[in-house]
RODO-2510 file (C-alpha; in nm, 4 decimals, decimal comma):
residues 491
     n   res          X          Y          Z
     1     m    -2,5576    17,1313    -1,8352
     2     d    -2,7241    17,4690    -1,8984
     3     i    -3,0533    17,4337    -2,0941
     4     e    -2,9434    17,7076    -2,3321
     5     v    -2,6296    17,5180    -2,4217
     6     i    -2,8328    17,2060    -2,4862
     7     i    -3,0788    17,3913    -2,7051
     8     k    -2,8035    17,5526    -2,8952
     9     r    -2,6134    17,2195    -2,9591
    10     t    -2,9382    17,0601    -3,0628
    11     l    -3,0085    17,3347    -3,3140
    12     v    -2,6514    17,3245    -3,4533
    13     f    -2,6637    16,9419    -3,4824
    14     a    -3,0011    16,9555    -3,6500
    15     g    -2,8717    17,2074    -3,8991
    16     l    -2,5656    16,9999    -3,9781
    17     v    -2,7611    16,6762    -4,0130
    18     g    -3,0027    16,8457    -4,2469
    19     s    -2,7202    16,9820    -4,4556
    20     v    -2,5496    16,6355    -4,4791
    21     v    -2,8685    16,4793    -4,5899
    22     a    -2,9201    16,7497    -4,8571
    23     v    -2,5676    16,7087    -4,9845
    24     v    -2,5989    16,3258    -5,0093
    25     a    -2,9315    16,3456    -5,1840
    26     s    -2,8044    16,5998    -5,4214
    27     m    -2,4874    16,4057    -5,5063
    28     a    -2,7104    16,0868    -5,5576
    29     f    -2,9485    16,2743    -5,7849
    30     v    -2,6591    16,4175    -5,9954
    31     t    -2,4685    16,0942    -6,0323
    32     q    -2,7567    15,8387    -6,0575
    33     d    -3,0059    16,0388    -6,2415
    34     l    -2,8433    16,3187    -6,4546
    35     l    -2,5017    16,1543    -6,5395
    36     a    -2,6465    15,8036    -6,5718
    37     r    -2,8210    15,9232    -6,8900
    38     f    -2,4786    15,9725    -7,0521
    39     v    -2,2386    15,7433    -6,8780
    40     a    -2,2623    15,4435    -6,6413
    41     t    -2,1722    15,5589    -6,2914
    42     p    -2,1355    15,3304    -5,9896
    43     r    -2,3233    15,4091    -5,6677
    44     w    -2,0138    15,4439    -5,4639
    45     l    -1,9074    15,7450    -5,6769
    46     s    -2,2018    15,9559    -5,5424
    47     n    -2,0978    15,8633    -5,1877
    48     v    -1,7429    15,9669    -5,2498
    49     l    -1,8359    16,3026    -5,4089
    50     a    -2,0875    16,3668    -5,1259
    51     a    -1,8101    16,3020    -4,8589
    52     m    -1,5759    16,5372    -5,0362
    53     v    -1,8323    16,8152    -5,0357
    54     i    -1,9365    16,7407    -4,6760
    55     a    -1,5656    16,7680    -4,5673
    56     g    -1,5283    17,1046    -4,7453
    57     v    -1,8331    17,2772    -4,6127
    58     y    -1,8587    17,1216    -4,2672
    59     g    -1,6238    17,3683    -4,0820
    60     p    -1,7580    17,6933    -4,2370
    61     l    -2,1266    17,5660    -4,2051
    62     r    -2,0804    17,4670    -3,8459
    63     n    -1,9331    17,8168    -3,7586
    64     w    -2,2162    17,9870    -3,9414
    65     l    -2,4834    17,7936    -3,7536
    66     v    -2,3014    17,8734    -3,4223
    67     n    -2,2850    18,2524    -3,4983
    68     v    -2,6566    18,2515    -3,6018
    69     t    -2,7696    18,0901    -3,2782
    70     d    -2,5485    18,3116    -3,0719
    71     r    -2,6596    18,6271    -3,2674
    72     f    -3,0385    18,5639    -3,2416
    73     l    -3,0989    18,3326    -2,9646
    74     f    -2,8215    18,3511    -2,6930
    75     q    -2,6880    18,6967    -2,7230
    76     k    -2,6994    18,7753    -2,3479
    77     k    -2,3760    18,5596    -2,3175
    78     y    -2,1531    18,8569    -2,3976
    79     d    -1,8694    18,9288    -2,1532
    80     y    -1,9916    19,2131    -1,9205
    81     k    -1,6606    19,3117    -1,7945
    82     e    -1,5132    19,3064    -2,1478
    83     l    -1,7998    19,5213    -2,2570
    84     l    -1,7482    19,7841    -1,9853
    85     k    -1,3755    19,7848    -2,0427
    86     k    -1,4156    19,8261    -2,4268
    87     f    -1,6750    20,0892    -2,4008
    88     t    -1,4710    20,2863    -2,1416
    89     d    -1,1494    20,2632    -2,3444
    90     d    -1,3275    20,3658    -2,6642
    91     v    -1,5461    20,6435    -2,5112
    92     m    -1,3380    20,8205    -2,2511
    93     v    -1,0795    20,9198    -2,4921
    94     i    -1,3089    21,0723    -2,7558
    95     v    -1,3411    21,4505    -2,7146
    96     d    -1,5423    21,5173    -3,0297
    97     l    -1,9083    21,5169    -2,9113
    98     k    -2,0624    21,3929    -3,2289
    99     q    -1,8247    21,1063    -3,2630
   100     l    -1,8706    21,0090    -2,9004
   101     l    -2,2444    20,9806    -2,9300
   102     q    -2,2315    20,7853    -3,2532
   103     t    -1,9675    20,5475    -3,1242
   104     t    -2,1863    20,4809    -2,8193
   105     v    -2,4943    20,3930    -3,0232
   106     t    -2,2827    20,1833    -3,2653
   107     t    -2,0930    19,9856    -2,9946
   108     l    -2,4021    19,9164    -2,7861
   109     s    -2,6117    19,8102    -3,0946
   110     d    -2,3330    19,5778    -3,2140
   111     t    -2,2415    19,4274    -2,8734
   112     v    -2,5821    19,3802    -2,7144
   113     k    -2,7330    19,3174    -3,0554
   114     l    -3,0163    19,5657    -3,0420
   115     e    -3,2719    19,6527    -3,3176
   116     s    -3,2306    20,0135    -3,2192
   117     c    -3,0466    20,2553    -2,9982
   118     s    -3,0650    20,6315    -2,9518
   119     l    -2,9401    20,9158    -2,7292
   120     l    -3,1328    21,2192    -2,6141
   121     l    -2,9044    21,5133    -2,5170
   122     l    -2,9830    21,8393    -2,3323
   123     n    -2,9657    22,1585    -2,5549
   124     k    -2,8627    22,4131    -2,3030
   125     d    -2,9789    22,6987    -2,5293
   126     t    -3,3398    22,5777    -2,5702
   127     q    -3,3518    22,3689    -2,2518
   128     t    -3,4972    22,0700    -2,4470
   129     y    -3,3779    21,7109    -2,4834
   130     e    -3,3011    21,6486    -2,8488
   131     l    -3,2295    21,3295    -3,0507
   132     a    -2,8431    21,3642    -3,0868
   133     a    -2,7579    21,0121    -3,2257
   134     s    -2,9449    20,7040    -3,3344
   135     r    -2,9119    20,3718    -3,5051
   136     g    -3,2039    20,1536    -3,6268
   137     t    -3,4611    20,4231    -3,5725
   138     n    -3,6560    20,6365    -3,8349
   139     g    -3,4199    20,9238    -3,7608
   140     r    -3,6993    21,1786    -3,7247
   141     r    -3,6164    21,4958    -3,5238
   142     l    -3,7298    21,4878    -3,1682
   143     a    -3,7217    21,7501    -2,8876
   144     l    -3,8574    21,6958    -2,5483
   145     d    -3,9267    21,9802    -2,3031
   146     e    -3,7788    21,9542    -1,9542
   147     q    -4,1369    21,9574    -1,8156
   148     e    -4,2357    21,6592    -2,0156
   149     p    -4,3454    21,3728    -1,7864
   150     f    -4,0929    21,1298    -1,9331
   151     i    -3,8103    21,3805    -1,8728
   152     r    -3,9455    21,4923    -1,5293
   153     f    -3,9511    21,1391    -1,4110
   154     f    -3,5742    21,0994    -1,4722
   155     r    -3,4982    21,4313    -1,3232
   156     e    -3,6917    21,3629    -1,0067
   157     t    -3,6198    20,9857    -0,9439
   158     h    -3,2806    20,9234    -1,1176
   159     e    -3,4114    20,5762    -1,1945
   160     p    -3,4320    20,4040    -1,5256
   161     i    -3,7534    20,3216    -1,7073
   162     g    -3,8180    19,9860    -1,8783
   163     l    -4,0596    19,7186    -1,9835
   164     d    -3,8516    19,4142    -1,8887
   165     g    -3,7586    19,2280    -1,5774
   166     s    -3,8299    19,3993    -1,2469
   167     l    -3,8855    19,7297    -1,4273
   168     g    -4,1792    19,5547    -1,6184
   169     q    -4,3560    19,5178    -1,2761
   170     v    -4,3409    19,8882    -1,2128
   171     r    -4,6525    20,0812    -1,2900
   172     f    -4,5109    20,3879    -1,4694
   173     p    -4,7291    20,6813    -1,5556
   174     e    -4,9126    20,6234    -1,8880
   175     a    -4,7479    20,9330    -2,0348
   176     v    -4,4043    20,7956    -1,9470
   177     t    -4,4730    20,4469    -2,1049
   178     g    -4,6320    20,6025    -2,4085
   179     r    -4,3146    20,8108    -2,4766
   180     l    -4,1105    20,4998    -2,4163
   181     k    -4,3028    20,3121    -2,6916
   182     e    -4,2804    20,6149    -2,9118
   183     l    -3,9012    20,6093    -2,8802
   184     n    -3,9102    20,2328    -2,9761
   185     a    -3,7358    20,1518    -2,6566
   186     r    -3,7466    19,8652    -2,4074
   187     l    -3,5072    20,0313    -2,1564
   188     c    -3,4189    20,4002    -2,1026
   189     l    -3,1409    20,5018    -1,8743
   190     p    -3,0795    20,8542    -1,7401
   191     l    -2,7436    21,0192    -1,7941
   192     h    -2,6867    21,2160    -1,4597
   193     l    -2,3969    21,4391    -1,3855
   194     h    -2,4162    21,5218    -1,0110
   195     e    -2,7847    21,6318    -0,9836
   196     d    -2,8258    21,7368    -1,3451
   197     l    -2,9884    21,5278    -1,6135
   198     i    -2,7779    21,5758    -1,9345
   199     g    -2,9284    21,3084    -2,1387
   200     v    -3,1182    20,9712    -2,1865
   201     l    -2,9871    20,6518    -2,3365
   202     c    -3,2613    20,4559    -2,5061
   203     l    -3,2155    20,0933    -2,5845
   204     g    -3,4520    19,9110    -2,8262
   205     k    -3,5594    19,5599    -2,8442
   206     k    -3,2987    19,2757    -2,8581
   207     k    -3,2941    19,0946    -3,1911
   208     s    -3,3669    18,7657    -3,0132
   209     d    -3,6699    18,9111    -2,8444
   210     e    -3,5114    18,8335    -2,5084
   211     e    -3,5922    19,0563    -2,2220
   212     f    -3,3324    19,2816    -2,0405
   213     t    -3,2137    19,0870    -1,7433
   214     k    -3,0541    19,1637    -1,4107
   215     d    -2,7209    19,0921    -1,5657
   216     d    -2,7959    19,3516    -1,8255
   217     f    -2,8990    19,6164    -1,5688
   218     d    -2,5876    19,5501    -1,3614
   219     i    -2,3524    19,6344    -1,6570
   220     l    -2,5727    19,9054    -1,8378
   221     l    -2,6325    20,1267    -1,5270
   222     p    -2,2528    20,1818    -1,4559
   223     l    -2,1955    20,2078    -1,8287
   224     a    -2,4536    20,4964    -1,8381
   225     r    -2,2709    20,6702    -1,5605
   226     t    -1,9418    20,6401    -1,7578
   227     l    -2,1115    20,7795    -2,0632
   228     a    -2,2460    21,0815    -1,8677
   229     i    -1,8926    21,1741    -1,7632
   230     a    -1,7573    21,1238    -2,1191
   231     v    -2,0419    21,3422    -2,2599
   232     s    -1,9674    21,6153    -2,0130
   233     n    -1,5991    21,6064    -2,0925
   234     a    -1,6635    21,6297    -2,4643
   235     q    -1,9076    21,9290    -2,4067
   236     l    -1,6463    22,1019    -2,1998
   237     f    -1,3812    22,0515    -2,4687
   238     d    -1,6178    22,1820    -2,7335
   239     e    -1,6966    22,4941    -2,5162
   240     l    -1,3208    22,5397    -2,4683
   241     a    -1,2576    22,5174    -2,8345
   242     k    -1,5339    22,7932    -2,8989
   243     t    -1,3839    23,0123    -2,6311
   244     q    -1,0454    22,9798    -2,7814
   245     a    -1,1715    23,0700    -3,1265
   246     e    -1,3445    23,3800    -2,9779
   247     a    -1,0249    23,4712    -2,7996
   248     a    -0,8295    23,4354    -3,1047
   249     q    -1,0686    23,6584    -3,2975
   250     r    -1,0426    23,9218    -3,0252
   251     e    -0,6699    23,9092    -3,0225
   252     k    -0,6620    23,9413    -3,4100
   253     l    -0,8904    24,2542    -3,3911
   254     a    -0,6908    24,3977    -3,1128
   255     v    -0,3693    24,3621    -3,3154
   256     i    -0,5350    24,5080    -3,6318
   257     g    -0,6165    24,8145    -3,4226
   258     t    -0,2449    24,8817    -3,3870
   259     l    -0,1978    24,8930    -3,7567
   260     s    -0,4090    25,2112    -3,7809
   261     a    -0,1176    25,4361    -3,8880
   262     g    -0,0036    25,1989    -4,1581
   263     i    -0,3575    25,1317    -4,2988
   264     n    -0,4272    25,5040    -4,2870
   265     h    -0,1131    25,5760    -4,4818
   266     e    -0,1906    25,2968    -4,7532
   267     i    -0,5444    25,4269    -4,7998
   268     c    -0,4670    25,8083    -4,7865
   269     n    -0,1839    25,7830    -5,0346
   270     p    -0,4117    25,6745    -5,3258
   271     l    -0,6780    25,9154    -5,2210
   272     g    -0,4248    26,2028    -5,2076
   273     i    -0,2986    26,1204    -5,5596
   274     i    -0,6658    26,1185    -5,6923
   275     k    -0,7322    26,4463    -5,5023
   276     a    -0,4111    26,6120    -5,6553
   277     q    -0,5040    26,5121    -6,0094
   278     c    -0,8553    26,6476    -5,9694
   279     e    -0,7598    26,9686    -5,8064
   280     a    -0,4896    27,0353    -6,0757
   281     f    -0,7605    27,0016    -6,3512
   282     l    -0,9950    27,2307    -6,1594
   283     m    -0,7320    27,4888    -6,1046
   284     d    -0,6293    27,4910    -6,4724
   285     l    -0,9986    27,5285    -6,5606
   286     e    -1,0376    27,8310    -6,3185
   287     d    -0,7134    27,9971    -6,4422
   288     g    -0,8321    27,9663    -6,8009
   289     i    -0,5498    27,7279    -6,9029
   290     l    -0,7906    27,5005    -7,0627
   291     i    -0,9531    27,7737    -7,2861
   292     g    -0,8788    27,7149    -7,6549
   293     k    -0,7998    27,3507    -7,5887
   294     s    -0,9467    27,1241    -7,8551
   295     p    -1,2217    26,8673    -7,7476
   296     s    -0,9639    26,5947    -7,8216
   297     d    -0,6997    26,7525    -7,5779
   298     l    -0,9696    26,7904    -7,3098
   299     l    -1,0799    26,4283    -7,3566
   300     n    -0,7211    26,3025    -7,3317
   301     r    -0,6572    26,5027    -7,0180
   302     t    -0,9803    26,3836    -6,8445
   303     s    -0,9145    26,0206    -6,9628
   304     s    -0,5624    26,0334    -6,8135
   305     i    -0,7058    26,1610    -6,4832
   306     l    -0,9703    25,8933    -6,4766
   307     q    -0,7153    25,6263    -6,5369
   308     v    -0,4848    25,7414    -6,2496
   309     a    -0,8046    25,7647    -6,0296
   310     l    -0,9102    25,4018    -6,1096
   311     k    -0,5639    25,2759    -6,0515
   312     q    -0,5385    25,4381    -5,7046
   313     i    -0,8859    25,3255    -5,6216
   314     d    -0,7925    24,9620    -5,6989
   315     r    -0,4905    25,0131    -5,4842
   316     a    -0,7003    25,1382    -5,1842
   317     t    -0,9665    24,8596    -5,2506
   318     a    -0,6952    24,5977    -5,2405
   319     i    -0,5621    24,6994    -4,8955
   320     t    -0,9116    24,7224    -4,7424
   321     q    -1,0025    24,3888    -4,8907
   322     k    -0,7002    24,2279    -4,7534
   323     l    -0,7598    24,3790    -4,4122
   324     s    -1,1247    24,2742    -4,4278
   325     n    -1,0270    23,9091    -4,5075
   326     f    -0,7734    23,8967    -4,2419
   327     a    -1,0174    24,0271    -3,9799
   328     k    -1,2989    23,7759    -4,0662
   329     p    -1,3219    23,4768    -3,8362
   330     i    -1,2111    23,1485    -3,9885
   331     k    -1,5106    22,9246    -3,9714
   332     d    -1,4295    22,6442    -4,2133
   333     p    -1,0432    22,5853    -4,2404
   334     s    -0,9357    22,4582    -4,5820
   335     i    -0,6009    22,2816    -4,6167
   336     q    -0,4469    22,3497    -4,9533
   337     p    -0,1115    22,4074    -5,1284
   338     v     0,0157    22,7481    -5,0289
   339     s     0,3108    22,9515    -5,1549
   340     v     0,5250    23,0665    -4,8551
   341     e     0,6692    23,3627    -5,0554
   342     q     0,3280    23,4851    -5,1625
   343     e     0,1819    23,4778    -4,8156
   344     v     0,4740    23,6596    -4,6563
   345     g     0,4247    23,9184    -4,9279
   346     e     0,0517    23,9407    -4,8357
   347     v     0,1229    23,9849    -4,4657
   348     l     0,4020    24,2539    -4,5428
   349     l     0,1256    24,4626    -4,7236
   350     l    -0,0381    24,4893    -4,3794
   351     v     0,2573    24,5513    -4,1605
   352     g     0,5180    24,6827    -4,3984
   353     h     0,4461    25,0618    -4,3471
   354     d     0,4424    25,0161    -3,9769
   355     l     0,7860    24,8586    -3,9921
   356     t     0,9143    25,1443    -4,2031
   357     l     0,7753    25,4061    -3,9556
   358     e     0,9446    25,2082    -3,6623
   359     k     1,2737    25,2042    -3,8629
   360     i     1,2830    24,8172    -3,8686
   361     a     1,4326    24,6783    -4,1876
   362     f     1,2667    24,3675    -4,3396
   363     e     1,4843    24,1030    -4,5173
   364     q     1,3569    23,8053    -4,7008
   365     e     1,5436    23,4891    -4,8259
   366     i     1,2947    23,2569    -4,9879
   367     p     1,4068    23,0503    -5,2896
   368     p     1,1941    23,0849    -5,6000
   369     d     1,1798    22,7043    -5,6375
   370     l     1,0587    22,6495    -5,2720
   371     p     0,7751    22,3891    -5,2797
   372     s     0,4413    22,4784    -5,1567
   373     i     0,3205    22,3687    -4,8119
   374     t    -0,0160    22,2247    -4,7133
   375     v    -0,1990    22,4547    -4,4638
   376     d    -0,4978    22,6683    -4,4364
   377     r    -0,3960    22,9911    -4,6136
   378     r    -0,5684    23,2405    -4,3849
   379     q    -0,4476    23,0601    -4,0670
   380     f    -0,0959    23,0571    -4,2072
   381     q    -0,1311    23,4337    -4,2609
   382     e    -0,2446    23,4782    -3,9136
   383     v     0,0735    23,2901    -3,7797
   384     l     0,2987    23,5011    -3,9878
   385     f     0,1197    23,8228    -3,8834
   386     n     0,1559    23,7464    -3,5168
   387     l     0,5134    23,6354    -3,5307
   388     i     0,6298    23,9366    -3,7407
   389     r     0,4340    24,1883    -3,5142
   390     n     0,5830    24,0214    -3,2059
   391     a     0,9304    24,0581    -3,3468
   392     a     0,8772    24,4185    -3,4365
   393     q     0,7562    24,4869    -3,0698
   394     a     1,0725    24,3258    -2,9361
   395     i     1,2978    24,5545    -3,1253
   396     t     1,4314    24,8851    -3,0042
   397     p     1,4716    25,0812    -3,3319
   398     p     1,6641    25,0500    -3,5402
   399     g     1,6460    24,6809    -3,6065
   400     t     1,5924    24,3993    -3,8436
   401     i     1,3286    24,1193    -3,9048
   402     r     1,4536    23,8428    -4,1401
   403     v     1,2255    23,5881    -4,2776
   404     s     1,3900    23,2740    -4,4598
   405     a     1,2579    22,9336    -4,5743
   406     r     1,4159    22,6187    -4,7086
   407     a     1,3024    22,2667    -4,7972
   408     h     1,4136    21,9783    -4,5781
   409     e     1,4692    21,6110    -4,6753
   410     d     1,2032    21,5038    -4,4355
   411     g     0,9443    21,6239    -4,6695
   412     r     0,8803    21,9525    -4,4810
   413     v     0,9585    22,3200    -4,5396
   414     r     1,1271    22,5113    -4,2553
   415     i     1,0359    22,8873    -4,2146
   416     e     1,2636    23,0968    -3,9801
   417     i     1,1430    23,4380    -3,8489
   418     e     1,4387    23,6071    -3,6807
   419     d     1,4634    23,9485    -3,5116
   420     s     1,7337    24,1557    -3,3631
   421     g     1,5308    24,2379    -3,0589
   422     s     1,5912    24,2168    -2,6821
   423     g     1,5482    23,8398    -2,6540
   424     i     1,3632    23,6319    -2,4070
   425     p     1,5076    23,5304    -2,0668
   426     p     1,5609    23,1598    -2,0253
   427     d     1,3331    23,1407    -1,7217
   428     k     1,0457    23,2783    -1,9329
   429     l     1,1132    23,0990    -2,2600
   430     g     0,9184    22,7772    -2,1494
   431     k     0,6052    22,9801    -2,0632
   432     i     0,5683    23,1894    -2,3784
   433     y     0,2962    22,9490    -2,5220
   434     d     0,1019    22,9611    -2,1976
   435     p    -0,2378    23,1531    -2,2317
   436     f    -0,2336    23,5041    -2,0819
   437     f     0,1548    23,4896    -2,0351
   438     t     0,3185    23,8030    -2,1853
   439     t     0,6668    23,9735    -2,1436
   440     k     0,5186    24,3035    -2,2811
   441     e     0,4303    24,6054    -2,0646
   442     p     0,0779    24,5999    -1,9014
   443     g    -0,1846    24,6995    -2,1578
   444     k     0,0317    24,6213    -2,4486
   445     g    -0,0497    24,2453    -2,4898
   446     t    -0,3164    23,9916    -2,4010
   447     g    -0,0805    23,7073    -2,3672
   448     l    -0,2862    23,4998    -2,6278
   449     g    -0,0817    23,5488    -2,9428
   450     l     0,1765    23,2818    -2,9175
   451     f    -0,0778    23,0388    -2,7515
   452     i    -0,2958    23,0796    -3,0617
   453     v    -0,0068    23,0548    -3,2958
   454     r     0,1005    22,7127    -3,1489
   455     q    -0,2519    22,5883    -3,1770
   456     i    -0,2972    22,6935    -3,5345
   457     v     0,0487    22,5482    -3,6386
   458     e    -0,0362    22,2032    -3,4581
   459     r    -0,3892    22,2077    -3,6043
   460     n    -0,2226    22,2224    -3,9593
   461     r     0,0044    21,9327    -3,8802
   462     g     0,3105    22,1681    -3,8353
   463     r     0,5654    22,2157    -3,5686
   464     i     0,6883    22,5321    -3,3869
   465     a     1,0163    22,5887    -3,1957
   466     v     1,2036    22,8783    -3,0631
   467     e     1,5575    22,9960    -2,9733
   468     s     1,6459    23,3006    -2,7944
   469     a     1,9305    23,5044    -2,6558
   470     v     1,8979    23,7957    -2,4192
   471     g     2,0393    24,1084    -2,5987
   472     k     2,0730    23,9292    -2,9285
   473     g     1,7304    23,8423    -3,0503
   474     t     1,4873    23,5570    -3,1068
   475     v     1,4271    23,3051    -3,3873
   476     f     1,1019    23,1145    -3,4368
   477     f     1,1103    22,7902    -3,6474
   478     l     0,8018    22,6664    -3,8357
   479     d     0,7935    22,3345    -4,0044
   480     f     0,5006    22,2501    -4,2384
   481     p     0,4448    21,9433    -4,4748
   482     v     0,5318    21,9948    -4,8322
   483     a     0,2234    21,9911    -5,0628
   484     r     0,1938    21,6736    -5,2719
   485     e     0,1822    21,7418    -5,6346
   486     v    -0,1370    21,6186    -5,8044
   487     p    -0,0416    21,4129    -6,1167
   488     a    -0,1745    21,5565    -6,4386
   489     k    -0,4607    21,3502    -6,6016
   490     a    -0,3646    21,1589    -6,9016
   491     g    -0,5090    21,2598    -7,2286
***
């Protein structure tokens, strides 16, 4: 029999015997000493009570003792294959880098029962290895230069550093072992992707004070290789998300540039009114029309001009503010109840004049009692803006764009954006969401608009679909969840 099994059973048996003796002694004390002062109790009663207590606590007590001995004395008996499978299943599907790193240190700490675990990751901007996730450490910030002896050792040898087992016999440079102790680690594994060191996995002391054995190395080394691939995938996904956000912003600014005529009209109109009012006053002054007017009349005239000017300035300011808000990148999306009718109106302020110039009628059918939807307001405006602009570009004037909305029984609101344009051929309909695919003439589209629209819709827990007939037009369907009403607080 394995010596560890013998020791474990001995410890569990000793704990159980000690507990039984303690229970019997306690029951004897209670019945023979305390109760005997008030009522005569036979000796067998204490034995019966003790037996009942022992029967009740034996199972839970035994399980607790087994868990304690397994946790602190015999923890290396975890299933290596199960650990690798669980780690692979959990980690390889995580694309959020922070979640991936924290899951790694948590899983290893709990499974191998470590006092501490941490991950150093390469910051490509500063070319330093920084503490990206940790558990059981002091959490202080740490950044190691790539020329640091500790890092250089990994880059040059691709080998782990440790203080236990066969690694404990290796004479590492003093600077390397010093950094190992500073990291509060017994074993450090390099995370290599091809020839590049992208990080270091640092494992602290086991809670049982056991050393890392060959069995540990056999499972942890392939686990580190798996982790390196998972980290690389998460980093690529993060970079892709940033690239898509930048592309979306460029697409937005490019589309805004096409609104110059409409924006110019919306701003020049108020300025023209202000200019006309001021010029009329100055002409009256030059022609002597104001001579003989009472101070009260002059004050009323100038007050009227100023009121008109302020109203028109507010009008111009509102349109430039809306354009500025629309153009800003969306850094922190905020899901909130949003009125479909109100947001359609906001977008119409930006594109309405262009539609008029292009002889495109705009129709709207949105019930006044339509429930709000849960979505990021600015992202929803971006979706409407892109779809209405696309619809306008598909129409050979004159034409019509119709926006309608209705509530569904499935707890969603459906929004339909329909145009009387040229339609999309069936062979191209399945490609319209592909990045850089466009049916527009060269130079008139980036092919990112609908790709970005679908991403925004899905990010806001929505759905998008399309129907199109060549020569008749296209309809886009948007489904978003209804906003839940927040109950009013009593009192």
